[in-house]
C-alpha positions, 0 to 999 in steps of 0.5 A, spaced: 466 875 702 469 871 708 466 867 713 461 870 719 464 874 724 460 870 730 457 863 729 454 860 736 449 854 738 445 855 744 442 849 748 436 850 752 437 847 759 430 845 760 428 842 753 435 840 750 432 844 744 438 848 740 438 855 737 443 858 733 445 865 732 450 867 726 452 874 725 455 875 718 457 882 718 457 888 722 456 895 718 456 901 723 457 896 729 450 893 727 447 887 724 440 886 721 436 879 720 430 875 723 429 869 728 426 863 725 423 857 729 422 850 725 423 843 727 430 841 724 433 848 723 441 848 723 447 852 724 448 851 717 441 854 715 442 860 719 449 861 716 446 861 709 440 866 711 445 870 715 449 871 709 443 872 705 441 878 709 448 881 708 447 881 701 440 884 702 442 890 706 448 891 701 443 891 695 439 896 698 445 901 699 445 907 694 452 910 695 450 916 690 443 917 694 445 922 700 438 924 701 436 917 704 436 917 712 437 909 712 444 906 711 444 899 710 446 895 716 450 888 716 447 881 716 445 876 721 440 871 723 437 867 728 434 860 728 431 855 733 430 848 732 423 847 735 416 846 732 413 853 733 406 849 734 409 845 740 406 847 747 414 848 749 415 853 744 414 859 747 418 858 753 424 856 749 423 862 745 423 866 751 429 863 754 433 863 747 432 871 747 434 871 754 441 868 752 442 872 746 440 878 750 447 881 750 447 880 742 440 883 741 442 889 746 448 891 742 449 889 735 443 884 733 436 887 731 431 881 729 424 880 728 419 875 725 421 870 720 418 863 719 414 860 724 414 866 728 410 873 728 412 880 730 407 880 736 410 873 739 417 876 738 415 882 741 412 879 747 417 874 748 422 879 748 419 883 753 419 877 758 426 876 756 428 883 759 429 886 752 427 893 751 426 891 744 428 886 739 431 892 734 434 896 740 441 895 737 439 900 732 437 906 736 443 909 737 443 910 730 437 914 730 436 922 730 430 921 734 429 915 737 422 916 740 419 919 734 422 913 730 419 908 734 412 911 734 413 911 727 414 904 726 409 902 731 404 906 727 406 903 721 405 896 724 398 898 726 396 899 719 391 894 715 389 894 708 383 890 707 384 886 713 391 884 712 397 888 716 402 893 712 408 889 715 405 883 712 403 886 705 410 889 704 414 883 703 408 880 698 408 887 694 416 886 693 415 879 691 409 880 686 413 886 683 418 882 681 414 877 678 410 883 674 417 886 672 419 879 669 413 879 665 414 886 663 421 885 660 418 878 657 413 882 654 407 878 657 401 880 659 398 880 666 392 877 664 391 870 664 399 869 666 398 863 671 401 862 678 403 857 683 404 859 690 407 854 695 405 857 702 399 862 704 402 865 710 405 872 711 409 872 704 405 867 700 398 870 702 400 877 700 404 875 694 397 871 692 393 877 693 397 882 689 398 878 683 391 876 683 389 884 683 394 885 678 390 880 673 394 874 674 391 867 675 393 863 681 392 856 679 395 853 685 396 854 693 399 849 697 399 849 705 401 843 710 394 840 708 396 839 701 395 843 694 388 846 692 388 847 685 383 850 680 385 851 672 380 857 672 383 860 678 382 860 685 378 865 689 384 868 693 381 873 697 376 867 700 382 863 701 386 868 705 379 869 709 379 862 711 386 861 713 389 860 720 395 864 723 399 858 720 397 859 713 393 853 713 386 854 709 380 851 712 377 846 706 370 848 707 371 854 704 373 851 697 369 852 691 366 846 687 371 847 682 377 847 687 381 840 687 384 838 693 391 835 691 397 832 694 402 837 698 407 837 692 402 838 686 404 845 686 411 844 683 408 841 677 402 845 676 401 848 669 403 855 670 408 860 668 410 862 674 412 858 681 413 862 687 416 858 693 414 862 699 414 857 705 420 853 707 427 853 705 430 847 700 423 846 697 426 844 690 432 839 690 435 835 684 430 829 686 423 834 684 426 839 680 424 835 674 417 836 675 417 843 674 414 846 668 414 853 670 418 858 666 420 862 672 421 861 679 421 867 684 424 865 690 419 868 696 422 864 701 429 864 703 433 859 700 428 854 697 432 852 691 438 848 692 444 850 688 444 843 684 437 844 683 438 851 680 443 849 675 439 843 672 433 848 672 437 853 668 439 847 663 432 846 662 431 854 660 427 855 667 430 862 670 430 863 678 429 870 681 433 869 687 431 870 694 436 876 696 433 880 691 425 878 691 424 878 698 428 883 701 422 888 701 420 887 708 427 888 711 428 894 707 421 897 709 422 896 717 428 901 716 425 906 711 420 907 716 424 907 722 429 911 719 424 916 717 424 915 709 417 913 709 411 914 714 406 910 717 402 910 710 400 904 706 400 908 699 407 911 700 410 904 703 407 900 697 409 905 692 416 905 695 417 898 695 415 897 688 419 903 686 425 899 689 424 892 687 423 895 680 430 898 680 433 892 683 430 887 679 432 891 673 439 892 675 440 884 676 437 882 670 441 887 666 447 885 669 445 877 668 444 879 661 451 883 660 455 878 664 451 872 660 450 869 667 444 867 672 440 872 676 443 869 682 450 870 680 448 877 677 446 879 684 452 876 688 456 880 683 452 887 685 453 885 692 461 884 691 461 891 688 457 894 693 460 891 699 467 895 698 464 901 697 460 900 704 467 898 708 470 904 705 465 909 707 463 906 714 469 901 716 470 894 717 467 891 723 471 884 724 
């Protein structure tokens, strides 16, 4: 894969804060990738995420399935260097979207990511004069009005107090964990999991795994780590979290311990799920991990050098480009009409797709005697030329 098609940095004239946009690739003239907001966000980070989006889109492309309405797009990503809780953050967001308006109108579809909810993105996009944050894809739809209605209806669906748009990503992560356990012949009951982050992705993942019978023994948020070797009450923690995934400590039970923020890394668990920030696992802290599997719910949480050291210790990392790809795919399956605004149908579709992807990746890794990440890259390398031949190169 070559370098990105577009890479730019914008500076806010009011606050001096910077924002970035990287369009890695266009397919059918359009790219897909969310917009994140966090203090310290860099152009290199956004470029890596954009490349990951290209991979996620390609991984969900099946050239043999001519019945699918959704045909994957190219990859892109946006990022703003600002704390989302800063009082100035919303104004920065609106001005960023206004500056990026030509790109969003023509070839970049975007939405929620780290630090931003879809409601916030939608509100700011309207104020910035945009029809929608995904309007670039509208020309590819058979019936734009019906498609937009279908997606709006899907976003209105809730299951036990959590929106379907939050659940689909966690469902995909949880299904990845279950697929690995099945392949290893391990029972769900009693398998211990440590989760970093109880926001959109981490919270939904914890719910699905707990309901499948796994034991969530540690959860980390900005205040620290909450742990219980006998298992945490996940539903109680979800009910006690704020909009940023921070748990109200008054909801903890007597057996729940409050530990330092990095204690989730060394938790006595078989599975580790980093579901918060990028670069969470590095060469300095990877030695603390005792889990057998790391399942990347966040984007780029394990640095490459740390991944190599973990592999030498027999710890398998399931890469983000596969594991957390369910949310992006669900958006497009719904918008293009492969599924409707129904939770049962959507979650079944996500589960089936993730099972297939995890199976393909692990089989390729075994056949090539390589890591799951390298196997995912190999699958993408096979699919991108096929997509280019069918839809053309947009460079």
